[in-house]
N, CA and C of each residue as an Amber inpcrd file, in Angstrom:
protein
   300
   2.8340000 -12.3660000   9.6170000   2.3320000 -10.8800000   9.4250000
   2.3990000 -10.1550000  10.6750000   2.6600000  -8.9130000  10.3200000
   2.7970000  -7.6770000  11.7760000   1.9460000  -6.8270000  11.7890000
   1.0890000  -6.6840000  12.8890000   0.2850000  -5.5500000  12.7980000
   0.5530000  -4.7680000  14.2240000   0.5570000  -3.6370000  13.9200000
   0.4760000  -2.6930000  15.2170000  -0.5920000  -1.7610000  15.4810000
  -0.9200000  -1.7900000  16.6420000  -2.3600000  -1.0370000  17.1340000
  -1.6750000  -0.3860000  18.4130000  -2.5460000   0.9790000  18.5640000
  -2.1880000   1.7020000  19.4020000  -3.3420000   1.9430000  20.1850000
  -3.4390000   1.4970000  21.5840000  -4.2850000   1.4420000  22.6290000
  -3.5530000   2.0400000  23.8310000  -2.5590000   2.5610000  23.8570000
  -1.7940000   2.8980000  24.5980000  -2.2360000   3.9370000  25.7920000
  -1.9840000   4.0910000  26.9030000  -2.4560000   5.1310000  27.8950000
  -1.4340000   6.2190000  27.8700000  -1.8360000   7.5750000  27.7800000
  -0.9120000   8.4740000  27.8930000  -0.5180000   8.8840000  29.3020000
   0.6550000   9.2290000  29.5570000   1.0520000   9.5450000  30.9980000
   0.2160000  10.3170000  31.5800000  -0.4900000  11.2730000  30.9830000
  -1.3800000  12.4200000  31.9490000  -2.5530000  11.6090000  32.3540000
  -2.7520000  10.2790000  32.0610000  -4.1620000   9.7230000  32.3760000
  -3.8560000   9.2510000  33.6480000  -4.4780000   9.1940000  34.8820000
  -4.1680000   8.9870000  36.2410000  -5.2770000   7.7090000  36.6830000
  -6.0460000   7.1970000  35.6530000  -6.8450000   6.0240000  35.8030000
  -5.8850000   4.7120000  36.3380000  -6.4060000   3.9640000  36.9730000
  -5.9250000   2.7390000  37.1400000  -6.1860000   1.8750000  35.8220000
  -5.4880000   0.7030000  35.4890000  -6.0170000  -0.0580000  34.3790000
  -7.1570000  -0.5380000  34.4500000  -7.6330000  -0.9070000  35.6070000
  -8.8450000  -1.6020000  36.0820000 -10.1820000  -0.9560000  35.8860000
  -9.7240000   0.5050000  35.7560000 -10.7820000   1.3400000  35.6270000
 -11.2150000   1.9790000  34.2300000 -10.1180000   1.3030000  33.3890000
 -10.1370000   1.6630000  31.7340000 -10.9410000   0.6450000  31.1550000
 -12.1430000   0.7260000  30.6650000 -12.6740000   0.0680000  29.4900000
 -12.6160000   0.3120000  28.2100000 -11.9390000  -0.5590000  27.5150000
 -11.8230000  -0.3490000  25.9600000 -13.0040000  -0.2850000  24.8900000
 -13.3410000   0.4300000  24.1660000 -14.5480000   0.4130000  23.1700000
 -15.0380000  -1.3890000  22.8200000 -16.0490000  -1.7610000  22.6800000
 -16.7220000  -2.9840000  22.5450000 -15.9130000  -3.5900000  21.3340000
 -15.7260000  -2.5950000  20.1210000 -15.2000000  -3.1870000  18.7740000
 -13.5670000  -3.3560000  18.7900000 -13.2310000  -2.5450000  19.9770000
 -11.3940000  -2.7830000  20.0510000 -11.0670000  -4.3250000  20.9960000
 -12.1200000  -4.4200000  21.8840000 -12.3040000  -5.7710000  22.4960000
 -12.2390000  -6.9220000  21.8910000 -13.3940000  -6.7920000  20.7080000
 -13.3590000  -7.6790000  19.9080000 -12.3470000  -8.0800000  18.9850000
 -11.6120000  -6.9160000  18.3780000 -10.6460000  -6.8440000  17.6790000
  -9.3410000  -7.4600000  18.2690000  -9.1820000  -7.2520000  19.6090000
  -8.1580000  -7.7760000  20.3530000  -8.3350000  -9.0550000  20.5560000
  -9.2400000  -9.3010000  21.1100000  -9.7620000 -10.7730000  21.2880000
  -9.3340000 -11.8730000  20.0460000 -10.0300000 -11.0760000  19.0910000
  -9.7490000 -12.0970000  17.7410000  -8.4060000 -12.1930000  17.3290000
  -7.6530000 -10.9680000  17.5570000  -6.1660000 -11.0490000  17.2040000
  -5.7040000 -12.1890000  18.0870000  -5.8110000 -11.9680000  19.4890000
  -5.1990000 -13.0510000  20.5660000  -5.5230000 -14.6940000  20.0920000
  -6.8240000 -14.8010000  19.4850000  -7.0740000 -15.9760000  19.3820000
  -6.2290000 -16.2690000  17.7390000  -5.9090000 -15.5930000  17.1120000
  -5.0930000 -16.0560000  15.8200000  -3.7130000 -16.0080000  15.9220000
  -3.3960000 -15.3980000  17.0400000  -1.8760000 -15.1900000  17.1120000
  -1.2630000 -16.0070000  18.3420000   0.1250000 -16.1550000  18.1890000
   0.7120000 -16.5970000  19.5140000   0.9100000 -15.7050000  20.5150000
   0.7490000 -14.5250000  20.4110000   0.9280000 -13.0830000  21.3800000
   0.5710000 -11.9340000  20.7790000   0.0950000 -11.0430000  21.5750000
   0.1870000  -9.5650000  21.5750000   1.1830000  -8.9730000  21.9210000
   2.1490000  -8.3520000  21.3760000   2.8910000  -7.5940000  21.9850000
   2.7200000  -6.2040000  22.0260000   2.7100000  -5.4690000  23.4130000
   2.5300000  -3.9130000  23.5880000   3.6930000  -3.5960000  24.4600000
   3.4590000  -2.1410000  24.5880000   4.6820000  -1.5980000  24.8660000
   5.0250000  -1.5470000  26.4640000   4.0760000  -1.3880000  27.2180000
   4.2280000  -1.4930000  28.5770000   3.4410000  -2.2080000  29.3900000
   3.7090000  -2.4040000  31.2010000   2.9550000  -2.9860000  31.8480000
   1.6170000  -2.4720000  31.9310000   1.5070000  -1.0640000  31.6910000
   0.1350000  -0.3310000  32.0530000  -0.8620000  -1.0550000  30.7410000
  -0.4140000  -0.9320000  29.6460000  -0.9430000  -1.3550000  28.5520000
  -1.5660000  -2.6430000  28.5280000  -0.6100000  -3.5270000  29.1290000
  -0.7980000  -5.0840000  29.0790000  -2.1050000  -5.1320000  30.3420000
  -1.8650000  -4.3190000  31.4620000  -2.8230000  -4.7870000  32.5120000
  -4.1680000  -4.1310000  32.0410000  -4.2800000  -3.0560000  31.2080000
  -5.6810000  -2.7710000  30.6530000  -6.2060000  -3.7860000  29.5670000
  -5.2590000  -4.2750000  28.9950000  -5.8010000  -5.6280000  28.3010000
  -6.3120000  -6.5750000  28.8300000  -5.5600000  -7.0990000  29.8940000
  -6.2200000  -8.0070000  30.6790000  -7.3630000  -7.9000000  31.5540000
  -7.3110000  -6.5450000  31.9520000  -8.7950000  -6.1540000  32.7110000
  -9.8420000  -5.9620000  31.6290000  -9.4100000  -6.0320000  30.6300000
 -10.5210000  -6.2470000  29.6750000 -10.7980000  -7.7700000  29.1230000
 -10.1230000  -8.5470000  29.8030000 -10.0980000  -9.9910000  29.3440000
  -9.5090000 -10.4940000  28.0160000  -8.7760000  -9.4520000  27.5750000
  -7.5700000 -10.1380000  26.4760000  -6.6750000 -10.5330000  26.6810000
  -6.3630000 -12.1480000  26.2770000  -5.3890000 -12.8850000  26.7360000
  -4.0150000 -12.7080000  25.9510000  -2.9970000 -13.4220000  26.1320000
  -1.8480000 -13.6790000  25.4090000  -1.0890000 -12.1660000  25.2700000
  -1.1530000 -11.3680000  26.2890000  -0.6960000 -10.0490000  26.0760000
   0.9080000  -9.9710000  26.8550000   2.0170000  -9.5930000  26.1560000
   3.3720000  -9.4990000  26.9890000   3.6860000  -8.1050000  26.5340000
   4.2630000  -7.6790000  27.6660000   4.8360000  -6.1240000  27.5280000
   6.1230000  -6.3290000  27.0670000   6.6750000  -5.6900000  25.9170000
   8.0480000  -5.8650000  25.4870000   9.0460000  -4.7500000  25.4760000
   8.1720000  -3.5550000  25.6340000   9.0370000  -2.3230000  25.8770000
   9.1630000  -1.2660000  24.6480000   9.5270000  -0.4290000  24.1240000
   9.2450000   0.5250000  22.9500000   9.5460000  -0.4380000  21.8530000
   8.3110000  -0.0240000  20.9290000   8.4960000  -0.8480000  19.7040000
  10.1510000  -0.8310000  18.7840000  10.8020000   0.4220000  19.1340000
  11.9150000   0.7140000  18.2840000  13.0490000  -0.5170000  18.9110000
  12.6890000  -1.0910000  19.8470000  13.7540000  -2.3620000  20.0920000
  13.4870000  -3.1480000  18.9630000  12.3820000  -3.2080000  18.3990000
  12.3520000  -4.5580000  17.4870000  12.8090000  -4.2190000  16.2110000
  13.3920000  -2.9340000  15.8590000  13.6040000  -2.7040000  14.4330000
  15.1470000  -3.0210000  14.1720000  15.9860000  -3.3790000  15.0590000
  17.3280000  -3.5930000  14.7360000  17.7180000  -5.1810000  14.8860000
  17.8110000  -6.0370000  14.1360000  18.1270000  -7.5800000  14.3680000
  19.1880000  -7.6520000  15.1050000  20.0650000  -7.0140000  15.2670000
  21.3730000  -7.2100000  16.0290000  21.3470000  -7.8250000  17.1050000
  21.7390000  -9.2130000  17.5390000  21.6660000  -9.8310000  18.6990000
  21.9510000  -9.0970000  19.9240000  23.3810000  -8.5520000  19.8180000
  23.9120000  -7.5240000  20.9330000  23.4980000  -6.2540000  21.0150000
  22.3180000  -5.7720000  20.3860000  22.3110000  -4.4800000  20.2370000
  22.0930000  -3.7720000  21.7740000  21.1830000  -4.5090000  22.8770000
  21.2570000  -3.8870000  24.2170000  22.6160000  -3.7840000  24.8240000
  23.5860000  -4.6890000  24.3210000  24.8650000  -4.3540000  25.2220000
  25.4610000  -3.2120000  24.3230000  25.4760000  -3.0180000  22.9550000
  26.2090000  -2.2380000  22.4810000  25.5570000  -0.6980000  22.7800000
  24.2840000  -0.6510000  23.0520000  23.5470000   0.7590000  23.3800000
  24.2440000   1.0270000  24.9400000  24.1980000   0.1140000  25.6100000
  24.7640000   0.2810000  27.0040000  25.9560000   0.6880000  27.2210000
  26.9340000  -0.2050000  26.3100000  28.4050000   0.5560000  26.3990000
  28.5240000   1.8660000  25.7320000  28.0440000   2.3110000  24.5870000
  27.8150000   3.6630000  24.2970000  27.0400000   4.6560000  25.6690000
  26.2460000   4.0120000  26.1480000  25.7280000   4.8970000  27.2610000
  26.5930000   5.1470000  28.0410000  27.5980000   4.1440000  28.5510000
  28.2810000   4.0500000  29.7400000  29.5560000   5.1390000  29.2710000
  29.8610000   4.9300000  28.1110000  31.1020000   6.0460000  27.5000000
  30.6590000   7.5150000  27.6210000  29.2330000   7.5780000  27.2360000
  28.7060000   8.8370000  27.0540000  28.6020000   9.4790000  28.7530000
  28.3630000   8.5270000  29.6300000  28.1490000   9.1120000  30.9300000
  29.6260000   9.2680000  31.6270000  30.7430000   8.6640000  30.8540000
  32.1050000   9.1020000  31.6090000  32.4400000  10.4560000  30.9840000
  32.3320000  10.6540000  29.9540000  32.5500000  12.0950000  29.1070000
  31.8720000  13.1640000  29.4360000  30.5300000  13.0740000  30.0320000
  29.8530000  14.3760000  30.4450000  30.4070000  15.2460000  31.3780000
  30.1160000  16.2480000  31.3250000  30.5090000  17.0910000  32.3740000
  29.8460000  17.1700000  33.5520000  30.0950000  17.3630000  34.7380000
  29.5540000  17.2520000  35.8460000  28.3850000  18.5580000  35.9300000
  28.5290000  19.3560000  35.3580000  27.4050000  20.6120000  35.5820000
  26.3120000  20.3650000  34.6510000  26.3160000  19.0230000  33.7410000
  25.4620000  19.0650000  32.6140000  24.1270000  19.1360000  33.1980000
  23.0570000  19.5980000  32.6360000  21.7500000  19.6630000  32.4470000
  20.7870000  19.2430000  31.4800000  19.6730000  18.4290000  31.7600000
  18.9750000  18.2090000  30.6480000  17.5610000  18.4030000  30.7790000
  16.7940000  19.2460000  29.8560000  15.2910000  19.5550000  29.8320000
  14.4030000  18.9210000  29.2100000  13.4780000  18.5220000  29.7450000
  12.6010000  17.8310000  28.8270000  11.0570000  18.3630000  28.6800000
  10.7780000  18.4870000  27.6610000   9.4150000  19.1420000  27.6950000
   8.4210000  18.5410000  26.9040000   7.4230000  18.1680000  27.3270000
   6.2920000  17.6120000  26.9430000   5.0040000  18.4840000  26.3660000
């Protein structure tokens, strides 16, 4: 069975992970999940640190969940190869804007 829970910290939050207290029901839920599971997979180091500072164990930061969608074992190498090709083909004056 797989269960996804979003307790991530938005980038705009400037608190340290140790300054973030999860709601008691979330801590209870996550601890029960840790007890019943070999691991809890979270997106990043900040989420892992928040969990650990709330005494939630077995937390592993694995990166973006979309990395788990494709079962191809060489997906990372394929993506990197395509990224390199794009870099080689890009125009030197290319600019990218990102809006949040």
